[in-house]
Structure formats: C-alpha cells, structure tokens
N, CA, C and O atoms as CSV, one atom per row, in Angstrom:
chain,resi,resn,atom,element,x,y,z
A,1,MET,N,N,-26.981,19.517,-15.686
A,1,MET,CA,C,-25.754,19.363,-16.167
A,1,MET,C,C,-24.814,18.001,-15.447
A,1,MET,O,O,-24.354,18.066,-14.307
A,2,GLN,N,N,-24.676,16.991,-16.213
A,2,GLN,CA,C,-24.103,16.074,-15.674
A,2,GLN,C,C,-22.342,16.066,-15.341
A,2,GLN,O,O,-21.668,16.762,-16.100
A,3,PRO,N,N,-21.769,15.466,-14.474
A,3,PRO,CA,C,-20.440,15.565,-13.842
A,3,PRO,C,C,-19.783,14.658,-15.284
A,3,PRO,O,O,-20.461,13.804,-15.855
A,4,ARG,N,N,-18.395,15.021,-15.709
A,4,ARG,CA,C,-17.847,14.794,-16.588
A,4,ARG,C,C,-17.381,13.436,-15.908
A,4,ARG,O,O,-17.318,13.268,-14.690
A,5,LYS,N,N,-17.062,12.485,-16.882
A,5,LYS,CA,C,-16.469,11.145,-16.859
A,5,LYS,C,C,-14.669,11.336,-16.467
A,5,LYS,O,O,-13.866,12.116,-16.980
A,6,PRO,N,N,-14.498,10.540,-15.623
A,6,PRO,CA,C,-13.047,10.978,-15.825
A,6,PRO,C,C,-12.386,10.181,-16.718
A,6,PRO,O,O,-12.754,9.055,-17.053
A,7,THR,N,N,-10.799,11.120,-17.350
A,7,THR,CA,C,-10.571,10.709,-18.534
A,7,THR,C,C,-9.636,9.139,-18.036
A,7,THR,O,O,-9.519,8.844,-16.847
A,8,PHE,N,N,-9.081,8.326,-19.094
A,8,PHE,CA,C,-8.133,7.532,-19.031
A,8,PHE,C,C,-7.096,7.795,-17.899
A,8,PHE,O,O,-6.973,7.258,-16.797
A,9,LEU,N,N,-6.323,8.875,-18.562
A,9,LEU,CA,C,-5.419,8.965,-17.380
A,9,LEU,C,C,-5.416,9.331,-16.082
A,9,LEU,O,O,-4.570,9.018,-15.245
A,10,ARG,N,N,-6.599,10.154,-15.892
A,10,ARG,CA,C,-7.086,10.296,-14.458
A,10,ARG,C,C,-7.515,9.202,-13.546
A,10,ARG,O,O,-7.384,9.169,-12.322
A,11,GLN,N,N,-8.111,8.204,-14.423
A,11,GLN,CA,C,-8.093,7.137,-13.684
A,11,GLN,C,C,-7.154,6.304,-13.223
A,11,GLN,O,O,-7.328,5.545,-12.269
A,12,ARG,N,N,-6.111,6.407,-13.882
A,12,ARG,CA,C,-5.157,5.800,-13.750
A,12,ARG,C,C,-3.929,6.506,-12.279
A,12,ARG,O,O,-3.189,6.070,-11.397
A,13,LEU,N,N,-4.283,7.474,-12.697
A,13,LEU,CA,C,-3.509,8.768,-11.518
A,13,LEU,C,C,-4.183,8.289,-10.272
A,13,LEU,O,O,-3.514,7.882,-9.322
A,14,ASN,N,N,-5.957,8.340,-10.240
A,14,ASN,CA,C,-6.548,8.059,-9.056
A,14,ASN,C,C,-6.526,6.687,-8.239
A,14,ASN,O,O,-6.788,6.541,-7.045
A,15,SER,N,N,-6.085,5.550,-9.329
A,15,SER,CA,C,-5.959,3.791,-8.717
A,15,SER,C,C,-4.546,4.409,-8.140
A,15,SER,O,O,-4.638,4.257,-6.922
A,16,PHE,N,N,-3.384,4.983,-8.408
A,16,PHE,CA,C,-2.150,5.278,-7.983
A,16,PHE,C,C,-2.656,5.631,-6.532
A,16,PHE,O,O,-2.360,5.011,-5.511
A,17,GLY,N,N,-3.482,6.754,-6.624
A,17,GLY,CA,C,-4.025,7.528,-5.322
A,17,GLY,C,C,-4.261,6.482,-4.443
A,17,GLY,O,O,-3.605,6.353,-3.409
A,18,TYR,N,N,-5.470,5.450,-4.894
A,18,TYR,CA,C,-6.134,4.590,-3.950
A,18,TYR,C,C,-5.001,3.901,-3.450
A,18,TYR,O,O,-4.775,4.098,-2.257
A,19,ALA,N,N,-4.008,2.925,-4.228
A,19,ALA,CA,C,-2.934,2.007,-3.731
A,19,ALA,C,C,-1.896,3.081,-2.885
A,19,ALA,O,O,-1.473,2.479,-1.897
A,20,GLY,N,N,-1.455,4.207,-2.939
A,20,GLY,CA,C,-0.848,4.941,-1.952
A,20,GLY,C,C,-1.544,4.850,-0.605
A,20,GLY,O,O,-0.963,4.382,0.374
A,21,GLN,N,N,-3.128,5.421,-0.549
A,21,GLN,CA,C,-3.731,5.564,0.725
A,21,GLN,C,C,-3.684,4.187,1.497
A,21,GLN,O,O,-3.545,4.050,2.712
A,22,GLY,N,N,-3.865,2.916,0.282
A,22,GLY,CA,C,-3.953,1.487,1.062
A,22,GLY,C,C,-2.670,1.470,1.719
A,22,GLY,O,O,-2.688,1.050,2.876
A,23,LEU,N,N,-1.536,1.840,1.233
A,23,LEU,CA,C,-0.362,1.822,1.728
A,23,LEU,C,C,0.194,2.103,3.267
A,23,LEU,O,O,0.723,1.488,4.194
A,24,ALA,N,N,-0.364,3.696,2.864
A,24,ALA,CA,C,-0.398,4.348,4.559
A,24,ALA,C,C,-1.177,3.832,5.127
A,24,ALA,O,O,-0.834,3.540,6.272
A,25,ALA,N,N,-2.699,3.400,4.686
A,25,ALA,CA,C,-3.202,2.666,5.867
A,25,ALA,C,C,-2.898,1.822,6.532
A,25,ALA,O,O,-3.094,1.798,7.747
A,26,ALA,N,N,-2.309,0.875,5.821
A,26,ALA,CA,C,-1.503,-0.530,6.466
A,26,ALA,C,C,-0.488,-0.125,7.182
A,26,ALA,O,O,-0.189,-0.812,8.159
A,27,PHE,N,N,0.379,1.216,6.850
A,27,PHE,CA,C,1.444,1.253,7.850
A,27,PHE,C,C,0.960,2.011,9.129
A,27,PHE,O,O,1.615,1.896,10.165
A,28,GLN,N,N,0.039,2.643,9.095
A,28,GLN,CA,C,-0.288,3.171,10.194
A,28,GLN,C,C,-1.064,2.139,11.196
A,28,GLN,O,O,-0.998,2.242,12.421
A,29,SER,N,N,-1.765,1.186,10.550
A,29,SER,CA,C,-2.331,0.111,11.091
A,29,SER,C,C,-2.365,-0.820,11.783
A,29,SER,O,O,-3.218,-1.299,12.530
A,30,GLU,N,N,-0.471,-1.310,11.252
A,30,GLU,CA,C,-0.109,-2.853,11.011
A,30,GLU,C,C,0.944,-2.407,11.755
A,30,GLU,O,O,1.593,-1.427,11.388
A,31,VAL,N,N,1.179,-2.973,12.701
A,31,VAL,CA,C,2.555,-3.222,13.212
A,31,VAL,C,C,3.871,-3.844,12.460
A,31,VAL,O,O,5.004,-3.436,12.204
A,32,ASN,N,N,3.028,-5.209,12.212
A,32,ASN,CA,C,3.912,-5.906,11.460
A,32,ASN,C,C,4.372,-5.399,9.878
A,32,ASN,O,O,5.371,-5.783,9.269
A,33,PHE,N,N,3.648,-4.716,9.547
A,33,PHE,CA,C,4.007,-3.914,8.361
A,33,PHE,C,C,4.861,-3.040,8.786
A,33,PHE,O,O,5.999,-3.117,8.321
A,34,ARG,N,N,4.693,-2.454,9.334
A,34,ARG,CA,C,6.071,-1.427,9.716
A,34,ARG,C,C,7.456,-2.056,9.946
A,34,ARG,O,O,8.480,-1.510,9.536
A,35,TRP,N,N,7.452,-3.112,10.552
A,35,TRP,CA,C,8.320,-4.078,11.114
A,35,TRP,C,C,9.006,-4.425,9.614
A,35,TRP,O,O,10.163,-4.068,9.392
A,36,HIS,N,N,8.120,-5.231,8.477
A,36,HIS,CA,C,8.659,-5.184,7.454
A,36,HIS,C,C,8.994,-4.033,6.517
A,36,HIS,O,O,9.715,-4.271,5.548
A,37,VAL,N,N,8.606,-3.006,6.692
A,37,VAL,CA,C,9.261,-1.686,6.001
A,37,VAL,C,C,10.673,-1.497,6.781
A,37,VAL,O,O,11.576,-0.976,6.126
A,38,LEU,N,N,10.897,-1.807,7.884
A,38,LEU,CA,C,12.054,-1.333,8.923
A,38,LEU,C,C,13.090,-2.518,8.017
A,38,LEU,O,O,14.075,-2.249,7.329
A,39,SER,N,N,12.579,-3.664,8.248
A,39,SER,CA,C,13.770,-4.533,7.664
A,39,SER,C,C,14.330,-4.343,6.081
A,39,SER,O,O,15.483,-4.436,5.661
A,40,ALA,N,N,13.102,-4.049,5.379
A,40,ALA,CA,C,13.341,-3.763,4.044
A,40,ALA,C,C,14.574,-2.669,3.867
A,40,ALA,O,O,15.507,-2.692,3.065
A,41,GLY,N,N,14.310,-1.880,4.709
A,41,GLY,CA,C,14.878,-0.608,4.867
A,41,GLY,C,C,16.577,-0.694,5.266
A,41,GLY,O,O,17.467,-0.018,4.749
A,42,LEU,N,N,16.712,-1.623,6.228
A,42,LEU,CA,C,18.058,-1.922,6.854
A,42,LEU,C,C,18.519,-3.217,5.405
A,42,LEU,O,O,19.681,-3.327,5.013
A,43,ALA,N,N,17.734,-3.780,5.012
A,43,ALA,CA,C,18.259,-4.585,3.716
A,43,ALA,C,C,18.948,-3.926,2.630
A,43,ALA,O,O,19.907,-4.338,1.977
A,44,VAL,N,N,18.292,-2.802,2.533
A,44,VAL,CA,C,18.653,-1.781,1.133
A,44,VAL,C,C,19.586,-1.041,1.711
A,44,VAL,O,O,20.473,-0.640,0.957
A,45,ALA,N,N,19.671,-0.635,3.231
A,45,ALA,CA,C,20.910,-0.028,3.388
A,45,ALA,C,C,22.229,-1.132,3.478
A,45,ALA,O,O,23.340,-0.666,3.226
A,46,LEU,N,N,22.149,-2.208,3.741
A,46,LEU,CA,C,23.077,-3.442,3.814
A,46,LEU,C,C,23.876,-3.468,2.509
A,46,LEU,O,O,25.096,-3.469,2.347
A,47,GLY,N,N,22.710,-3.492,1.473
A,47,GLY,CA,C,23.001,-3.458,0.255
A,47,GLY,C,C,23.770,-2.433,-0.555
A,47,GLY,O,O,24.497,-2.903,-1.431
A,48,PHE,N,N,23.751,-1.642,-0.473
A,48,PHE,CA,C,24.349,-0.341,-0.803
A,48,PHE,C,C,25.722,-0.561,-0.153
A,48,PHE,O,O,26.720,-0.871,-0.804
A,49,TYR,N,N,25.703,-0.365,1.288
A,49,TYR,CA,C,27.222,-0.735,2.204
A,49,TYR,C,C,28.306,-1.786,1.339
A,49,TYR,O,O,29.477,-1.536,1.056
A,50,VAL,N,N,27.600,-2.915,1.050
A,50,VAL,CA,C,28.223,-4.031,0.419
A,50,VAL,C,C,28.630,-3.865,-0.909
A,50,VAL,O,O,29.642,-4.314,-1.448
A,51,GLY,N,N,27.616,-3.079,-1.446
A,51,GLY,CA,C,27.913,-3.005,-2.941
A,51,GLY,C,C,27.205,-3.742,-3.673
A,51,GLY,O,O,27.966,-3.985,-4.609
A,52,LEU,N,N,26.009,-4.395,-3.926
A,52,LEU,CA,C,25.551,-5.555,-4.421
A,52,LEU,C,C,25.438,-5.493,-5.789
A,52,LEU,O,O,25.141,-4.438,-6.351
A,53,ASN,N,N,25.641,-6.504,-6.373
A,53,ASN,CA,C,25.339,-6.417,-7.620
A,53,ASN,C,C,23.658,-6.524,-8.331
A,53,ASN,O,O,22.591,-6.661,-7.732
A,54,ARG,N,N,23.953,-6.390,-9.977
A,54,ARG,CA,C,22.415,-6.249,-10.285
A,54,ARG,C,C,21.392,-7.575,-9.615
A,54,ARG,O,O,20.421,-7.550,-8.860
A,55,TRP,N,N,21.853,-8.268,-10.037
A,55,TRP,CA,C,20.846,-9.772,-9.885
A,55,TRP,C,C,20.714,-9.915,-8.297
A,55,TRP,O,O,19.661,-10.203,-7.727
A,56,GLU,N,N,22.241,-9.613,-7.511
A,56,GLU,CA,C,21.546,-9.506,-5.827
A,56,GLU,C,C,20.582,-8.753,-5.480
A,56,GLU,O,O,19.824,-9.160,-4.600
A,57,TRP,N,N,20.392,-7.596,-6.024
A,57,TRP,CA,C,19.529,-6.295,-5.910
A,57,TRP,C,C,18.229,-7.014,-6.407
A,57,TRP,O,O,17.183,-6.901,-5.768
A,58,VAL,N,N,18.317,-7.832,-7.675
A,58,VAL,CA,C,17.159,-8.180,-8.084
A,58,VAL,C,C,15.989,-9.110,-7.148
A,58,VAL,O,O,14.779,-9.073,-6.923
A,59,ALA,N,N,16.888,-9.743,-6.865
A,59,ALA,CA,C,16.638,-11.208,-5.510
A,59,ALA,C,C,16.123,-10.467,-4.344
A,59,ALA,O,O,15.106,-10.898,-3.801
A,60,ILE,N,N,16.856,-9.114,-3.768
A,60,ILE,CA,C,16.802,-8.836,-2.346
A,60,ILE,C,C,15.176,-8.098,-2.853
A,60,ILE,O,O,14.128,-8.602,-2.450
A,61,ALA,N,N,15.182,-7.249,-3.486
A,61,ALA,CA,C,13.686,-6.139,-4.346
A,61,ALA,C,C,12.673,-7.492,-4.788
A,61,ALA,O,O,11.486,-7.238,-4.584
A,62,GLY,N,N,12.823,-8.305,-5.120
A,62,GLY,CA,C,11.948,-9.392,-5.534
A,62,GLY,C,C,11.209,-9.994,-3.761
A,62,GLY,O,O,9.986,-10.001,-3.626
A,63,ALA,N,N,12.008,-10.381,-2.742
A,63,ALA,CA,C,12.304,-10.935,-1.724
A,63,ALA,C,C,11.195,-9.589,-0.527
A,63,ALA,O,O,10.393,-9.939,0.340
A,64,ILE,N,N,11.525,-8.212,-0.885
A,64,ILE,CA,C,11.057,-7.252,-0.329
A,64,ILE,C,C,9.390,-7.366,-0.464
A,64,ILE,O,O,8.499,-7.607,0.351
A,65,GLY,N,N,9.420,-6.983,-2.338
A,65,GLY,CA,C,8.025,-7.126,-2.675
A,65,GLY,C,C,6.903,-8.299,-2.663
A,65,GLY,O,O,5.744,-8.385,-3.070
A,66,LEU,N,N,7.937,-9.280,-1.904
A,66,LEU,CA,C,6.862,-10.463,-1.948
A,66,LEU,C,C,6.934,-10.384,-0.553
A,66,LEU,O,O,6.964,-11.591,-0.310
A,67,VAL,N,N,6.981,-9.855,0.502
A,67,VAL,CA,C,6.845,-10.037,2.041
A,67,VAL,C,C,5.784,-8.891,1.813
A,67,VAL,O,O,4.592,-9.185,1.907
A,68,TRP,N,N,6.119,-7.748,1.551
A,68,TRP,CA,C,5.077,-6.600,1.424
A,68,TRP,C,C,3.400,-7.015,0.947
A,68,TRP,O,O,2.330,-6.700,1.467
A,69,MET,N,N,3.701,-7.819,-0.216
A,69,MET,CA,C,2.346,-7.947,-0.805
A,69,MET,C,C,1.748,-8.785,0.165
A,69,MET,O,O,0.672,-8.494,0.688
A,70,ALA,N,N,2.490,-9.982,0.479
A,70,ALA,CA,C,1.759,-10.767,1.386
A,70,ALA,C,C,0.798,-10.146,3.015
A,70,ALA,O,O,-0.226,-10.388,3.655
A,71,GLU,N,N,1.930,-9.290,3.023
A,71,GLU,CA,C,1.274,-8.845,4.483
A,71,GLU,C,C,-0.032,-7.783,4.047
A,71,GLU,O,O,-1.143,-7.829,4.576
A,72,LEU,N,N,0.315,-6.966,3.122
A,72,LEU,CA,C,-0.613,-6.173,2.326
A,72,LEU,C,C,-2.278,-7.125,2.258
A,72,LEU,O,O,-3.378,-6.809,2.713
A,73,PHE,N,N,-1.899,-8.172,1.607
A,73,PHE,CA,C,-2.898,-9.230,1.509
A,73,PHE,C,C,-3.799,-9.692,2.409
A,73,PHE,O,O,-5.029,-9.665,2.387
A,74,ASN,N,N,-2.908,-10.190,3.334
A,74,ASN,CA,C,-3.129,-10.487,4.726
A,74,ASN,C,C,-3.756,-9.656,5.134
A,74,ASN,O,O,-4.937,-10.003,5.133
A,75,THR,N,N,-3.540,-8.160,5.712
A,75,THR,CA,C,-4.080,-7.246,6.302
A,75,THR,C,C,-5.525,-6.764,5.473
A,75,THR,O,O,-6.347,-6.024,6.013
A,76,ALA,N,N,-5.710,-7.362,3.934
A,76,ALA,CA,C,-6.724,-6.800,3.482
A,76,ALA,C,C,-7.969,-8.164,4.247
A,76,ALA,O,O,-9.003,-8.108,4.912
A,77,LEU,N,N,-7.241,-9.097,3.756
A,77,LEU,CA,C,-8.255,-10.269,4.401
A,77,LEU,C,C,-8.848,-10.086,5.973
A,77,LEU,O,O,-10.005,-10.391,6.264
A,78,GLU,N,N,-8.022,-9.622,6.794
A,78,GLU,CA,C,-8.189,-9.548,8.006
A,78,GLU,C,C,-9.424,-8.276,8.335
A,78,GLU,O,O,-10.315,-8.272,9.184
A,79,VAL,N,N,-9.104,-7.370,7.423
A,79,VAL,CA,C,-10.341,-6.342,7.464
A,79,VAL,C,C,-11.593,-6.751,7.039
A,79,VAL,O,O,-12.627,-6.482,7.651
A,80,VAL,N,N,-11.531,-7.497,5.846
A,80,VAL,CA,C,-12.853,-8.516,5.201
A,80,VAL,C,C,-13.501,-9.088,6.263
A,80,VAL,O,O,-14.724,-9.006,6.385
A,81,VAL,N,N,-12.884,-9.589,6.944
A,81,VAL,CA,C,-12.790,-10.862,7.780
A,81,VAL,C,C,-13.826,-10.207,8.838
A,81,VAL,O,O,-14.960,-10.611,9.095
A,82,ASN,N,N,-13.300,-9.343,9.262
A,82,ASN,CA,C,-13.562,-8.532,10.644
A,82,ASN,C,C,-15.248,-7.927,10.119
A,82,ASN,O,O,-16.263,-8.199,10.760
A,83,LEU,N,N,-15.242,-7.154,8.953
A,83,LEU,CA,C,-16.324,-6.910,8.601
A,83,LEU,C,C,-17.513,-7.631,8.554
A,83,LEU,O,O,-18.579,-7.323,9.087
A,84,VAL,N,N,-17.161,-8.998,7.616
A,84,VAL,CA,C,-18.325,-10.022,7.692
A,84,VAL,C,C,-18.607,-10.603,8.772
A,84,VAL,O,O,-19.768,-10.995,8.882
A,85,SER,N,N,-17.774,-10.815,9.764
A,85,SER,CA,C,-17.667,-11.770,10.732
A,85,SER,C,C,-17.344,-11.195,12.362
A,85,SER,O,O,-16.694,-11.781,13.228
A,86,PRO,N,N,-18.024,-9.865,12.455
A,86,PRO,CA,C,-17.428,-8.986,13.738
A,86,PRO,C,C,-17.274,-10.371,14.919
A,86,PRO,O,O,-16.186,-10.423,15.494
A,87,GLU,N,N,-18.150,-11.289,15.223
A,87,GLU,CA,C,-17.736,-11.973,15.664
A,87,GLU,C,C,-17.040,-13.303,16.021
A,87,GLU,O,O,-16.784,-14.061,15.086
A,88,ARG,N,N,-16.739,-13.631,17.161
A,88,ARG,CA,C,-15.726,-14.958,16.913
A,88,ARG,C,C,-16.307,-16.578,16.104
A,88,ARG,O,O,-17.213,-17.356,16.400
A,89,HIS,N,N,-15.290,-16.566,15.006
A,89,HIS,CA,C,-15.987,-17.813,14.420
A,89,HIS,C,C,-15.058,-18.574,13.470
A,89,HIS,O,O,-14.317,-18.130,12.594
A,90,PRO,N,N,-15.323,-20.047,13.932
A,90,PRO,CA,C,-14.088,-20.983,13.587
A,90,PRO,C,C,-13.347,-20.281,12.134
A,90,PRO,O,O,-12.191,-19.967,11.851
A,91,LEU,N,N,-14.644,-20.226,11.416
A,91,LEU,CA,C,-13.535,-20.284,9.915
A,91,LEU,C,C,-13.107,-19.078,9.673
A,91,LEU,O,O,-12.015,-18.961,9.117
A,92,ALA,N,N,-13.830,-17.965,10.017
A,92,ALA,CA,C,-13.081,-16.690,10.036
A,92,ALA,C,C,-11.754,-16.823,10.566
A,92,ALA,O,O,-10.766,-16.422,9.952
A,93,GLY,N,N,-11.690,-17.556,12.057
A,93,GLY,CA,C,-10.189,-17.920,12.438
A,93,GLY,C,C,-8.955,-18.633,11.864
A,93,GLY,O,O,-7.756,-18.687,12.139
A,94,LYS,N,N,-9.933,-19.253,10.774
A,94,LYS,CA,C,-8.894,-20.241,9.987
A,94,LYS,C,C,-8.673,-19.558,8.741
A,94,LYS,O,O,-7.776,-20.105,8.100
A,95,ALA,N,N,-8.961,-18.982,8.413
A,95,ALA,CA,C,-9.155,-17.930,7.067
A,95,ALA,C,C,-8.134,-17.038,7.427
A,95,ALA,O,O,-7.358,-16.843,6.491
A,96,LYS,N,N,-7.761,-16.205,8.829
A,96,LYS,CA,C,-6.446,-15.109,9.479
A,96,LYS,C,C,-5.810,-16.444,9.117
A,96,LYS,O,O,-5.647,-16.784,7.945
A,97,ASP,N,N,-5.428,-17.246,10.241
A,97,ASP,CA,C,-4.660,-17.980,10.238
A,97,ASP,C,C,-3.760,-17.977,9.024
A,97,ASP,O,O,-2.654,-17.439,8.970
A,98,ILE,N,N,-4.330,-18.601,8.116
A,98,ILE,CA,C,-4.194,-19.549,7.018
A,98,ILE,C,C,-3.191,-17.907,6.281
A,98,ILE,O,O,-1.992,-17.975,6.011
A,99,ALA,N,N,-3.856,-16.876,6.132
A,99,ALA,CA,C,-3.483,-15.488,5.684
A,99,ALA,C,C,-1.964,-15.275,6.152
A,99,ALA,O,O,-0.933,-15.093,5.505
A,100,ALA,N,N,-2.245,-15.376,7.639
A,100,ALA,CA,C,-0.887,-15.124,8.086
A,100,ALA,C,C,0.470,-16.053,8.077
A,100,ALA,O,O,1.637,-15.662,8.080
A,101,ALA,N,N,0.029,-17.242,8.066
A,101,ALA,CA,C,1.085,-18.438,7.574
A,101,ALA,C,C,1.296,-17.913,6.354
A,101,ALA,O,O,2.445,-18.330,6.206
A,102,ALA,N,N,1.053,-17.280,5.303
A,102,ALA,CA,C,1.198,-17.179,3.994
A,102,ALA,C,C,2.449,-15.626,4.251
A,102,ALA,O,O,3.419,-15.446,3.516
A,103,VAL,N,N,2.203,-15.017,5.035
A,103,VAL,CA,C,3.189,-14.142,5.419
A,103,VAL,C,C,4.572,-14.481,5.818
A,103,VAL,O,O,5.673,-14.098,5.422
A,104,LEU,N,N,4.135,-15.412,6.829
A,104,LEU,CA,C,5.383,-16.306,7.695
A,104,LEU,C,C,6.456,-17.450,6.195
A,104,LEU,O,O,7.593,-17.892,6.030
A,105,MET,N,N,5.560,-17.435,5.709
A,105,MET,CA,C,6.087,-17.941,4.013
A,105,MET,C,C,7.032,-17.158,3.470
A,105,MET,O,O,8.193,-17.460,3.193
A,106,ALA,N,N,6.313,-15.841,3.292
A,106,ALA,CA,C,6.926,-15.080,2.677
A,106,ALA,C,C,8.298,-14.549,3.473
A,106,ALA,O,O,9.403,-14.421,2.947
A,107,ALA,N,N,8.067,-14.358,4.429
A,107,ALA,CA,C,9.181,-13.564,5.476
A,107,ALA,C,C,10.129,-14.984,5.576
A,107,ALA,O,O,11.269,-14.597,5.832
A,108,VAL,N,N,10.109,-16.430,5.477
A,108,VAL,CA,C,11.127,-17.353,5.683
A,108,VAL,C,C,11.747,-17.220,4.333
A,108,VAL,O,O,12.974,-17.273,4.247
A,109,THR,N,N,10.861,-17.017,3.057
A,109,THR,CA,C,11.672,-16.978,1.831
A,109,THR,C,C,12.664,-15.899,1.648
A,109,THR,O,O,13.738,-16.087,1.075
A,110,ALA,N,N,12.274,-14.717,2.166
A,110,ALA,CA,C,12.753,-13.652,2.122
A,110,ALA,C,C,14.479,-13.906,2.976
A,110,ALA,O,O,15.595,-13.969,2.461
A,111,ALA,N,N,14.112,-13.987,4.227
A,111,ALA,CA,C,15.062,-14.558,5.147
A,111,ALA,C,C,16.354,-15.006,4.333
A,111,ALA,O,O,17.429,-14.428,4.173
A,112,THR,N,N,15.874,-16.263,3.861
A,112,THR,CA,C,16.380,-17.647,2.985
A,112,THR,C,C,17.397,-16.554,1.904
A,112,THR,O,O,18.600,-16.761,1.751
A,113,VAL,N,N,16.655,-15.401,1.230
A,113,VAL,CA,C,17.149,-14.994,-0.155
A,113,VAL,C,C,18.156,-14.086,0.366
A,113,VAL,O,O,19.203,-14.006,-0.276
A,114,GLY,N,N,17.988,-13.216,1.677
A,114,GLY,CA,C,18.748,-12.542,2.281
A,114,GLY,C,C,20.121,-13.328,2.866
A,114,GLY,O,O,21.266,-12.877,2.828
A,115,LEU,N,N,19.776,-14.374,3.310
A,115,LEU,CA,C,21.366,-15.183,3.861
A,115,LEU,C,C,21.697,-15.863,2.648
A,115,LEU,O,O,22.571,-16.654,3.005
A,116,LEU,N,N,21.536,-15.996,1.595
A,116,LEU,CA,C,22.039,-16.459,0.024
A,116,LEU,C,C,22.928,-15.250,-0.198
A,116,LEU,O,O,24.158,-15.239,-0.155
A,117,VAL,N,N,21.914,-13.987,-0.503
A,117,VAL,CA,C,23.051,-12.983,-0.983
A,117,VAL,C,C,23.813,-12.079,0.089
A,117,VAL,O,O,24.593,-11.256,-0.390
A,118,PHE,N,N,23.703,-12.121,1.330
A,118,PHE,CA,C,24.444,-11.442,2.088
A,118,PHE,C,C,25.912,-12.444,2.234
A,118,PHE,O,O,27.038,-12.144,1.837
A,119,TRP,N,N,25.511,-13.618,2.884
A,119,TRP,CA,C,26.495,-13.944,3.550
A,119,TRP,C,C,28.145,-14.478,2.910
A,119,TRP,O,O,29.157,-14.880,3.483
A,120,PRO,N,N,27.798,-14.245,1.462
A,120,PRO,CA,C,29.381,-14.410,1.035
A,120,PRO,C,C,30.102,-12.931,1.822
A,120,PRO,O,O,31.242,-13.014,2.278
A,121,TYR,N,N,29.249,-11.507,1.922
A,121,TYR,CA,C,30.091,-10.405,2.088
A,121,TYR,C,C,30.065,-10.730,4.037
A,121,TYR,O,O,31.046,-10.484,4.739
A,122,ALA,N,N,29.232,-11.091,4.385
A,122,ALA,CA,C,29.742,-11.251,5.668
A,122,ALA,C,C,30.927,-12.324,6.302
A,122,ALA,O,O,31.540,-12.222,7.364
A,123,VAL,N,N,31.028,-13.518,5.123
A,123,VAL,CA,C,32.209,-14.146,5.195
A,123,VAL,C,C,33.188,-13.262,5.146
A,123,VAL,O,O,33.691,-12.800,6.170
A,124,HIS,N,N,33.557,-12.938,3.960
A,124,HIS,CA,C,34.661,-11.603,3.254
A,124,HIS,C,C,34.994,-10.743,4.409
A,124,HIS,O,O,36.154,-10.641,4.808
A,125,PHE,N,N,33.790,-9.990,5.067
A,125,PHE,CA,C,34.214,-9.275,5.971
A,125,PHE,C,C,34.632,-9.704,7.261
A,125,PHE,O,O,35.175,-8.823,7.929
A,126,ILE,N,N,34.504,-11.032,7.885
A,126,ILE,CA,C,35.084,-11.728,9.000
A,126,ILE,C,C,36.169,-12.014,8.730
A,126,ILE,O,O,37.106,-11.781,9.494
A,127,GLU,N,N,36.334,-12.703,7.350
A,127,GLU,CA,C,38.128,-13.311,7.337
A,127,GLU,C,C,38.898,-12.542,7.055
A,127,GLU,O,O,40.056,-12.939,6.928
A,128,ASN,N,N,38.522,-10.791,6.789
A,128,ASN,CA,C,39.205,-9.408,6.426
A,128,ASN,C,C,39.135,-8.744,7.918
A,128,ASN,O,O,39.535,-7.587,8.052
A,129,TRP,N,N,38.653,-9.433,8.986
A,129,TRP,CA,C,38.302,-8.344,9.910
A,129,TRP,C,C,39.580,-7.882,10.684
A,129,TRP,O,O,39.385,-7.231,11.710
A,130,ASP,N,N,40.801,-8.133,10.324
A,130,ASP,CA,C,41.813,-6.928,10.954
A,130,ASP,C,C,42.444,-6.411,10.066
A,130,ASP,O,O,43.606,-6.060,10.270
A,131,LYS,N,N,41.684,-6.191,8.557
A,131,LYS,CA,C,42.129,-5.203,7.804
A,131,LYS,C,C,41.420,-4.212,7.697
A,131,LYS,O,O,41.787,-3.148,7.200
A,132,HIS,N,N,40.410,-4.433,8.116
A,132,HIS,CA,C,39.411,-3.263,8.154
A,132,HIS,C,C,39.433,-2.117,9.461
A,132,HIS,O,O,39.475,-2.590,10.597
A,133,SER,N,N,39.406,-0.742,9.309
A,133,SER,CA,C,39.341,0.213,10.337
A,133,SER,C,C,38.720,0.745,10.406
A,133,SER,O,O,38.148,1.068,9.365
A,134,PHE,N,N,38.329,1.241,11.520
A,134,PHE,CA,C,36.817,1.792,12.013
A,134,PHE,C,C,36.706,3.158,12.086
A,134,PHE,O,O,35.644,3.674,12.435
C-alpha cells in the first residue's frame, strides 16, 4: 500500500514548519541575524514606550521585515555558494559580497526609517527633560 499524499492543509502547515526551521537555523548559525533580531526587539520595545501610531508601526515593521528578509536571502545564498564552490573563487566571492551589500542597504534603509520615526520623540523628550521624573 502506498503512503497517502498529504492534504492541501497539511502541505501548507508543513511549509510553515520548514520556514520556522530556516529561521531557527539562521538564528543559530548567523551572528548578524541575531544582531538584527536584537535590534528589532529594541525598536519594538522603544515603539511601545513612546506609543507609536499605526503608520509609524507600519514603517518600523516594514523596515524590520526588509532587513530580516535581506539577511535570510544573504545567508541562503552563502550556503548555496559554499556548496557549489567550496574552494575560493572570485565569482563566488563577488556573489557573497553583492548579497552582503544588499543587507547593508536594507540596514541603512531601516536605520533611516528608525531615525525618521523616532527623531520627533527624541526631540520632545530632550526638550522636556526637566519635566521627566525617573
């Protein structure tokens, strides 16, 4: 008797499981991804602290997603390049460098979004420093 083919729902659930395994693998093996997760956590905590509005949350969530996505693509590309070209090769290095540049661009974009969103709160805080009690 042949094994049963998974149902459509089971296939979808499995795909989420595989994605979760990919996130876990990146988190365990990539120091930079852990830094991105930490930075995202700090941005979210600061967002709750200052009381971001809906559109500010949209911008912050989009920036976080952009950086995580770029880092995950970079990690995947590095793994594949290492698989197909275990020895040093100029083209393999070039591919890795370009993927790393994409992560850098995403991080710079996210930092810019963070400054645009949080700067007014920082200015307000500084202007009202003497009124704050700690």
